[in-house]
Short mmCIF file of the C-alpha atoms (twelve columns), coordinates in Angstrom:
data_MODEL
# 
_entry.id   MODEL 
# 
loop_
_atom_site.group_PDB 
_atom_site.id 
_atom_site.type_symbol 
_atom_site.label_atom_id 
_atom_site.label_alt_id 
_atom_site.label_comp_id 
_atom_site.label_asym_id 
_atom_site.label_seq_id 
_atom_site.Cartn_x 
_atom_site.Cartn_y 
_atom_site.Cartn_z 
_atom_site.pdbx_PDB_model_num 
ATOM 1   C CA . UNK A 1   0.000   0.000  0.000  1 
ATOM 2   C CA . UNK A 2   1.821   3.118  -1.246 1 
ATOM 3   C CA . UNK A 3   0.011   5.749  0.839  1 
ATOM 4   C CA . UNK A 4   -0.027  3.886  4.133  1 
ATOM 5   C CA . UNK A 5   1.563   4.436  7.500  1 
ATOM 6   C CA . UNK A 6   2.326   1.746  10.037 1 
ATOM 7   C CA . UNK A 7   2.262   2.879  13.655 1 
ATOM 8   C CA . UNK A 8   3.350   0.744  16.580 1 
ATOM 9   C CA . UNK A 9   1.654   1.268  19.938 1 
ATOM 10  C CA . UNK A 10  1.218   -0.810 23.079 1 
ATOM 11  C CA . UNK A 11  2.870   -3.760 21.403 1 
ATOM 12  C CA . UNK A 12  0.484   -3.717 18.427 1 
ATOM 13  C CA . UNK A 13  0.732   -2.360 14.918 1 
ATOM 14  C CA . UNK A 14  -1.866  -0.611 12.805 1 
ATOM 15  C CA . UNK A 15  -1.743  0.310  9.122  1 
ATOM 16  C CA . UNK A 16  -3.559  3.501  8.203  1 
ATOM 17  C CA . UNK A 17  -4.501  4.245  4.589  1 
ATOM 18  C CA . UNK A 18  -3.630  7.921  4.229  1 
ATOM 19  C CA . UNK A 19  -5.316  8.438  0.846  1 
ATOM 20  C CA . UNK A 20  -8.743  8.401  2.492  1 
ATOM 21  C CA . UNK A 21  -7.722  10.609 5.411  1 
ATOM 22  C CA . UNK A 22  -6.108  13.333 3.349  1 
ATOM 23  C CA . UNK A 23  -9.046  13.668 0.943  1 
ATOM 24  C CA . UNK A 24  -11.617 14.453 3.622  1 
ATOM 25  C CA . UNK A 25  -10.535 17.325 5.877  1 
ATOM 26  C CA . UNK A 26  -7.577  19.632 6.349  1 
ATOM 27  C CA . UNK A 27  -6.051  20.585 9.708  1 
ATOM 28  C CA . UNK A 28  -3.322  23.179 10.090 1 
ATOM 29  C CA . UNK A 29  -1.118  23.935 13.063 1 
ATOM 30  C CA . UNK A 30  1.604   26.463 13.772 1 
ATOM 31  C CA . UNK A 31  4.650   25.063 15.535 1 
ATOM 32  C CA . UNK A 32  7.996   26.386 16.671 1 
ATOM 33  C CA . UNK A 33  10.938  25.573 14.387 1 
ATOM 34  C CA . UNK A 34  12.470  23.087 16.840 1 
ATOM 35  C CA . UNK A 35  9.159   21.197 17.081 1 
ATOM 36  C CA . UNK A 36  8.905   21.126 13.290 1 
ATOM 37  C CA . UNK A 37  12.421  19.687 13.025 1 
ATOM 38  C CA . UNK A 38  11.622  17.075 15.668 1 
ATOM 39  C CA . UNK A 39  8.486   15.994 13.805 1 
ATOM 40  C CA . UNK A 40  10.284  15.927 10.459 1 
ATOM 41  C CA . UNK A 41  13.067  13.763 11.878 1 
ATOM 42  C CA . UNK A 42  10.599  11.342 13.468 1 
ATOM 43  C CA . UNK A 43  8.556   11.114 10.261 1 
ATOM 44  C CA . UNK A 44  11.717  10.398 8.298  1 
ATOM 45  C CA . UNK A 45  12.674  7.612  10.715 1 
ATOM 46  C CA . UNK A 46  9.186   6.116  10.295 1 
ATOM 47  C CA . UNK A 47  9.556   6.313  6.519  1 
ATOM 48  C CA . UNK A 48  6.544   8.522  5.941  1 
ATOM 49  C CA . UNK A 49  5.675   12.119 5.184  1 
ATOM 50  C CA . UNK A 50  5.200   14.701 7.914  1 
ATOM 51  C CA . UNK A 51  1.458   14.781 7.179  1 
ATOM 52  C CA . UNK A 52  1.175   11.004 7.440  1 
ATOM 53  C CA . UNK A 53  3.162   11.011 10.672 1 
ATOM 54  C CA . UNK A 54  1.061   13.783 12.210 1 
ATOM 55  C CA . UNK A 55  -2.248  12.173 11.266 1 
ATOM 56  C CA . UNK A 56  -1.223  8.770  12.613 1 
ATOM 57  C CA . UNK A 57  0.201   10.287 15.813 1 
ATOM 58  C CA . UNK A 58  -2.823  12.509 16.413 1 
ATOM 59  C CA . UNK A 59  -5.203  9.599  15.775 1 
ATOM 60  C CA . UNK A 60  -3.350  7.395  18.259 1 
ATOM 61  C CA . UNK A 61  -3.364  10.142 20.905 1 
ATOM 62  C CA . UNK A 62  -7.063  10.895 20.329 1 
ATOM 63  C CA . UNK A 63  -7.987  7.226  20.683 1 
ATOM 64  C CA . UNK A 64  -6.013  6.950  23.940 1 
ATOM 65  C CA . UNK A 65  -7.639  10.107 25.297 1 
ATOM 66  C CA . UNK A 66  -11.140 8.919  24.429 1 
ATOM 67  C CA . UNK A 67  -10.466 5.454  25.828 1 
ATOM 68  C CA . UNK A 68  -9.202  6.965  29.080 1 
ATOM 69  C CA . UNK A 69  -12.390 9.013  29.499 1 
ATOM 70  C CA . UNK A 70  -14.819 6.287  28.378 1 
ATOM 71  C CA . UNK A 71  -13.516 3.305  30.336 1 
ATOM 72  C CA . UNK A 72  -14.437 3.087  33.990 1 
ATOM 73  C CA . UNK A 73  -11.782 1.506  36.168 1 
ATOM 74  C CA . UNK A 74  -12.854 0.047  39.495 1 
ATOM 75  C CA . UNK A 75  -10.904 -1.248 42.438 1 
ATOM 76  C CA . UNK A 76  -11.344 -4.932 43.240 1 
ATOM 77  C CA . UNK A 77  -13.627 -3.981 46.125 1 
ATOM 78  C CA . UNK A 78  -15.756 -1.768 43.864 1 
ATOM 79  C CA . UNK A 79  -15.959 -4.519 41.229 1 
ATOM 80  C CA . UNK A 80  -17.283 -6.953 43.819 1 
ATOM 81  C CA . UNK A 81  -19.803 -4.407 45.140 1 
ATOM 82  C CA . UNK A 82  -20.953 -3.602 41.582 1 
ATOM 83  C CA . UNK A 83  -21.434 -7.300 40.762 1 
ATOM 84  C CA . UNK A 84  -23.340 -7.875 44.005 1 
ATOM 85  C CA . UNK A 85  -25.703 -4.984 43.233 1 
ATOM 86  C CA . UNK A 86  -26.313 -6.257 39.693 1 
ATOM 87  C CA . UNK A 87  -26.981 -9.805 40.880 1 
ATOM 88  C CA . UNK A 88  -28.962 -8.787 43.979 1 
ATOM 89  C CA . UNK A 89  -30.369 -5.289 43.448 1 
ATOM 90  C CA . UNK A 90  -31.947 -3.497 46.400 1 
ATOM 91  C CA . UNK A 91  -35.740 -3.076 46.376 1 
ATOM 92  C CA . UNK A 92  -36.911 0.013  44.461 1 
ATOM 93  C CA . UNK A 93  -37.143 3.178  46.541 1 
ATOM 94  C CA . UNK A 94  -40.101 5.583  46.445 1 
ATOM 95  C CA . UNK A 95  -38.707 7.637  43.518 1 
ATOM 96  C CA . UNK A 96  -38.145 4.491  41.454 1 
ATOM 97  C CA . UNK A 97  -41.658 3.247  42.183 1 
ATOM 98  C CA . UNK A 98  -43.096 6.612  41.113 1 
ATOM 99  C CA . UNK A 99  -41.030 6.580  37.923 1 
ATOM 100 C CA . UNK A 100 -42.260 3.059  37.146 1 
ATOM 101 C CA . UNK A 101 -45.873 4.131  37.640 1 
ATOM 102 C CA . UNK A 102 -45.415 7.126  35.319 1 
ATOM 103 C CA . UNK A 103 -43.712 4.916  32.743 1 
ATOM 104 C CA . UNK A 104 -46.586 2.453  32.857 1 
ATOM 105 C CA . UNK A 105 -49.130 5.287  32.426 1 
ATOM 106 C CA . UNK A 106 -47.346 7.071  29.594 1 
ATOM 107 C CA . UNK A 107 -45.619 4.292  27.694 1 
ATOM 108 C CA . UNK A 108 -47.247 0.968  28.402 1 
ATOM 109 C CA . UNK A 109 -50.870 2.180  28.254 1 
ATOM 110 C CA . UNK A 110 -50.537 3.749  24.782 1 
# 
C-alpha cells in the first residue's frame, strides 16, 4: 500500500490508509521551528511524510484520550460491590416506584 503508514503502539501495529484521510478534511497547526524539526526527523525515521506522521500520531493520541475518558476503572472492592448490586439489586425506593408508575401510564398504556 503506497500511501499507508504503520504505527506501533502498546505492542500492536496498525496500518492507516492515508489516501482516504487526506481527501476528507484539512487541519493546520503552527509550531515552533524546533518542534517542526523534531516531527520531520521522526517522520523520516518512520519512513513517511510529515502529514502522514502527524495524522497517525494525532489519531493514536485521540484514541487513547477517548479510551481513558470512556472506560471506567474500578478497584477490586468496587468490582465486587458492583457485581453484588447487579446480581442482587436493592428493592426500588419511592422515587423508582413513582417513575415506574409514570412509565406504565405514559408508555405501556398507549
